[in-house]
N, C-alpha and C positions, 0 to 999 in steps of 0.2 A: 548460141547460148542455151538452147533447149536441153538442159540437164535435169534428169529426174532422179530422186533418191527416195528409197523406202527403207526405213530403219526404225527399230523400236526405240522408245525414249528411255534413257537411263538417267538416274540422278546420282551425282557423286560430288566430289570437290568442285566448287565453282571455278570456271575458267573465264576470268574477266578480260584477258588479253585481247581477244578479237574486238570486243566492244570498245576497249580503250584505244584501239587503232583507228576506229571510224568516227568516234564522237568526241566533241570537246569535253573537257573535264567537268564543267558545270552541268552537263546533261546526264552524266553517268548515274547520278543519284535517282534519276527517274526510272531506272530499270531494275528488275528482279531477275536473278538467275533461275531458270526453270529446269535445266538439264541439258542433255545432248541426245541427238539422234545420229548415230554413226559419227561422222566428222563435223556435224553441224551443231553449233552451240545455240541454245534457245534462251532468249531474253524477253521478258514481258514488260511493257511500258505501264507504269503505275496509274497513269491517268486514262489513257485510251484503251488499256487492257489488250492491246494488239501486240503480236509477237514480232520481234526482229530476230531472224534466223541467219547466223553468219557462220561461214566455214571456219574451222579452227585456225587457219592461217590468215583470216581476215580479208581474203580476196574475193570470195563469192557470197552472194546473198540469195535467200530462198523464201518462198511463200508456200505455206502448207495448203494444198488443194487436192480434193478427191483422194485422200489417203496417201499422198506422197508430197515430197518437197520439190518444188519446181524452181529452177534458177531464175532470178530476176535481176535487174540492174540495181546498183547501190542506190541511185536516186529514187527509183520506184520503191524499194524497201524502206528507205528513210521517210519518204513522203507518206507511205501507208501507215507506218507505226506512229508517226506524228499526227496522223489524221488530217493531212493537208489536201 
């Protein structure tokens, strides 16, 4: 799983599809679209203020650490953003 990505953040038209693939509909309103870093879509949780970073195809999850995006499991990413 050890995949690392470095990419500048760009902001454009929001891509909600990856988030819609991994979260139940009632949870979607808890997120703001923040942009993308390469193929990674960035979403911020309104309450915890933590990021959920998902690949554009919805299959990979990342945590930002030391200037790069490090691949993590879906469970780890969701637990982190929900502050569990």
